[in-house]
C-alpha positions in Angstrom: -3.4 12.4 0.5 -0.2 10.8 -0.2 1.1 11.5 -3.8 4.5 10.5 -4.4 7.0 13.3 -5.8 10.6 13.8 -6.3 12.6 17.1 -5.6 13.2 19.7 -6.8 9.7 20.8 -7.7 8.0 20.0 -4.5 10.5 21.8 -2.5 10.1 24.9 -4.7 6.3 24.7 -4.5 6.4 24.4 -0.8 8.6 27.4 -0.7 6.1 29.5 -2.9 3.2 28.3 -0.6 4.8 29.3 2.5 5.9 32.7 1.0 2.4 33.5 -0.4 0.5 32.4 2.9 2.8 34.4 5.0 2.6 37.5 2.6 -1.3 37.3 2.6 -1.4 36.8 6.2 1.1 39.9 6.9 -1.0 42.1 4.7 -4.3 41.1 6.1 -5.6 39.6 2.9 -6.5 36.2 4.3 -7.4 35.0 7.7 -5.1 32.0 8.8 -4.5 31.0 5.2 -1.6 28.5 5.9 -2.6 25.0 4.5 -5.6 26.3 2.6 -6.8 27.5 -0.6 -6.7 31.1 0.9 -9.8 33.3 0.8 -9.1 37.0 -0.1 -11.2 40.4 0.2 -11.9 40.5 -3.5 -13.2 37.0 -4.1 -16.7 38.0 -4.5 -15.6 40.7 -7.0 -13.5 38.1 -8.8 -16.6 35.8 -8.9 -18.5 38.6 -10.4 -15.8 39.3 -13.0 -16.0 35.6 -13.9 -19.8 35.7 -14.4 -19.2 38.4 -17.1 -17.1 36.1 -19.3 -18.5 34.3 -22.3 -17.2 31.0 -21.3 -19.3 31.2 -18.1 -22.4 32.5 -19.7 -22.3 29.8 -22.3 -21.7 27.1 -19.8 -24.6 24.8 -18.7 -22.7 22.8 -16.3 -19.8 24.0 -13.9 -17.6 22.1 -11.6 -16.2 24.1 -8.7 -14.2 22.6 -5.6 -15.5 23.0 -2.1 -13.1 25.7 -0.8 -14.5 28.7 0.9 -12.6 31.2 -1.5 -15.0 30.0 -4.4 -18.3 30.0 -2.3 -19.7 33.1 -4.5 -18.9 31.3 -7.7 -21.1 28.4 -6.5 -23.8 30.7 -5.4 -23.7 32.5 -8.7 -23.9 29.2 -10.5 -27.1 28.2 -8.8 -28.5 31.7 -9.2 -27.9 31.6 -12.8 -29.6 28.4 -13.3 -26.4 26.2 -14.2 -25.9 22.6 -13.1 -23.3 23.0 -10.4 -21.2 19.8 -9.8 -19.4 20.1 -6.5 -16.6 17.8 -5.1 -16.9 16.9 -1.5 -14.0 17.9 0.8 -11.1 15.4 0.3 -13.1 13.7 -2.6 -14.2 11.3 0.1 -17.8 11.2 -0.9 -17.2 12.0 -4.5 -19.3 14.5 -6.6 -22.7 16.0 -5.9 -25.2 17.8 -8.2 -26.7 21.1 -7.1 -29.5 22.7 -9.1 -31.6 25.8 -8.7 -34.8 24.0 -8.7 -35.7 22.6 -5.4 -33.4 24.9 -3.3 -34.9 28.0 -1.9 -33.1 31.2 -2.4 -32.4 31.7 1.2 -30.5 28.3 1.1 -28.4 28.8 -1.8 -25.4 29.7 0.3 -26.0 27.0 2.8 -26.2 24.4 -0.1 -23.1 25.6 -1.7 -20.8 25.0 1.5 -19.1 21.9 1.9 -21.3 21.4 5.1 -24.6 21.6 3.1 -23.9 19.9 -0.3 -25.0 16.3 0.9 -28.1 17.9 2.4 -29.2 19.9 -0.6 -27.4 18.1 -3.5 -27.6 14.8 -5.3 -25.0 12.1 -4.7 -23.5 11.3 -8.3 -21.7 8.0 -9.2 -18.3 8.4 -10.9 -19.7 8.0 -14.5 -20.4 10.3 -17.4 -24.0 9.4 -17.6 -24.4 10.5 -14.0 -22.2 13.7 -14.1 -22.6 14.6 -17.7 -20.5 17.0 -19.7 -19.0 19.7 -17.8 -18.4 23.0 -19.7 -16.1 25.0 -17.2 -14.0 24.3 -14.2 -13.5 27.1 -11.7 -11.0 26.7 -9.0 -8.9 28.5 -6.4 -5.0 28.2 -5.9 -2.3 29.3 -3.6 -0.3 30.8 -6.5 -0.6 30.9 -10.3 1.8 31.9 -13.2 1.3 33.7 -16.8 1.9 30.3 -18.3 -1.1 28.8 -16.8 0.9 27.0 -13.9 -1.0 26.5 -10.8 0.0 25.6 -7.3 -2.6 24.3 -4.9 -2.3 23.9 -1.3 -0.4 20.6 -1.6 -3.1 18.0 -1.3 -3.4 17.4 -4.9 -7.1 17.2 -4.8 -8.2 19.6 -7.7 -5.5 17.8 -10.0 -7.3 14.4 -9.0 -10.7 15.8 -9.7 -9.6 16.8 -13.1 -8.0 13.4 -13.9 -11.1 11.7 -12.7 -13.4 13.7 -14.7 -11.0 13.4 -17.8 -11.1 9.6 -17.4 -14.9 9.3 -17.4 -15.2 11.7 -20.3 -17.0 14.4 -18.6 -14.3 16.8 -19.8 -11.6 16.9 -22.3 -8.5 18.9 -23.2 -10.1 21.8 -24.5 -12.6 22.2 -21.3 -11.7 25.8 -20.0 -10.2 25.9 -16.5 -10.2 29.3 -14.5 -8.3 30.0 -11.4 -9.7 32.9 -9.1 -7.2 34.5 -7.1 -6.0 37.7 -5.5 -3.5 39.7 -7.6 -0.8 39.0 -5.0 -1.1 35.3 -6.0 -0.1 35.8 -9.6 3.5 35.1 -10.2 5.9 35.1 -13.2 6.7 31.4 -12.8 5.8 28.4 -10.8 7.0 24.7 -11.2 4.7 22.2 -12.9 4.9 18.5 -13.3 3.0 16.1 -15.6 0.2 15.5 -13.0 -0.4 19.2 -12.6 -3.4 20.8 -14.2 -2.8 24.1 -15.9 -5.4 26.8 -16.3 -6.7 28.8 -19.2 -7.8 32.0 -17.5 -6.8 33.7 -14.2 -9.6 36.1 -12.7 -8.5 38.5 -10.0 -10.7 41.3 -8.6 -9.0 43.8 -11.1 -8.5 41.8 -14.2 -8.8 38.8 -16.3 -5.7 37.1 -17.8 -5.9 34.9 -20.8 -3.3 32.2 -21.0 -1.6 30.9 -24.1 -1.3 27.5 -22.8 1.4 25.1 -24.1 1.4 22.2 -21.7 -0.9 19.3 -21.9 -3.0 18.2 -19.1 -3.2 14.7 -17.6 -5.7 12.7 -19.5 -6.4 9.9 -16.8 -5.9 9.0 -13.3 -2.2 8.3 -12.5 -2.8 5.2 -10.5 1.0 4.7 -9.8 1.2 7.9 -8.0 -1.6 6.9 -5.4 -1.1 4.7 -2.4 -3.7 2.2 -1.3 -5.0 4.4 1.6 -5.9 7.2 -0.6 -7.6 5.0 -3.1 -9.7 3.4 -0.3 -10.5 6.8 1.3 -12.1 8.2 -1.8 -15.3 7.0 -3.4 -14.6 8.0 -7.0 -11.2 6.1 -7.1 -12.8 3.0 -5.6 -15.6 3.2 -8.1 -13.2 3.8 -11.0 -10.8 0.9 -9.9 -13.7 -1.5 -9.9 -14.8 -0.5 -13.3 -11.4 -0.8 -14.7 -11.0 -4.4 -12.9 -14.3 -5.4 -14.7 -12.9 -4.2 -18.2 -9.8 -6.5 -17.4 
């Protein structure tokens, strides 16, 4: 996806990504992490730690991106009877709903993978009446900081998913966002821009960090940052644009 950015923040972000990927690779913490939201050995333990938090236990609906590093979070959500909203890879086919009913226990993991969501899930149009209210967003990261800053793999997909869900009213500024990462991925400071989504909690295999967040998150899609190819390649953006054009 082509999102226009200006130095120096993108250069610093790219450097942090490469440094983090290289360190995780060198220490054997992630297999071929370059260009990904990296997996890590304690990701299932982090998912269980999230499961113990009140914000998770209260949540009826949780949204999780399709990255492999959050697979156990998605499986847990199904097991715990939550409505699981899952974005498809690259947001090409938008959001799907997965629910415990109708999916056999043996298929929970298959259903929660990017390769299985279309088979086991229900395709949702990009509207609040379809997606509903989301109580919690759980995501991965390449790096996070103690102010809630988050750096993804550089594609901007999670930020865009957040903007779309804000614009249709499925989430608001108070909806908690959790990043699950390895302790190595937690830094003192990472650069943030207006389009970037900050997190409220960082969950690692060993701890939970509660963030005193000061930066506001984007409240709608930043259309001027998106090129036509990106818009045409993602069903939610095409649906939202048609909806906005009808309003005009």
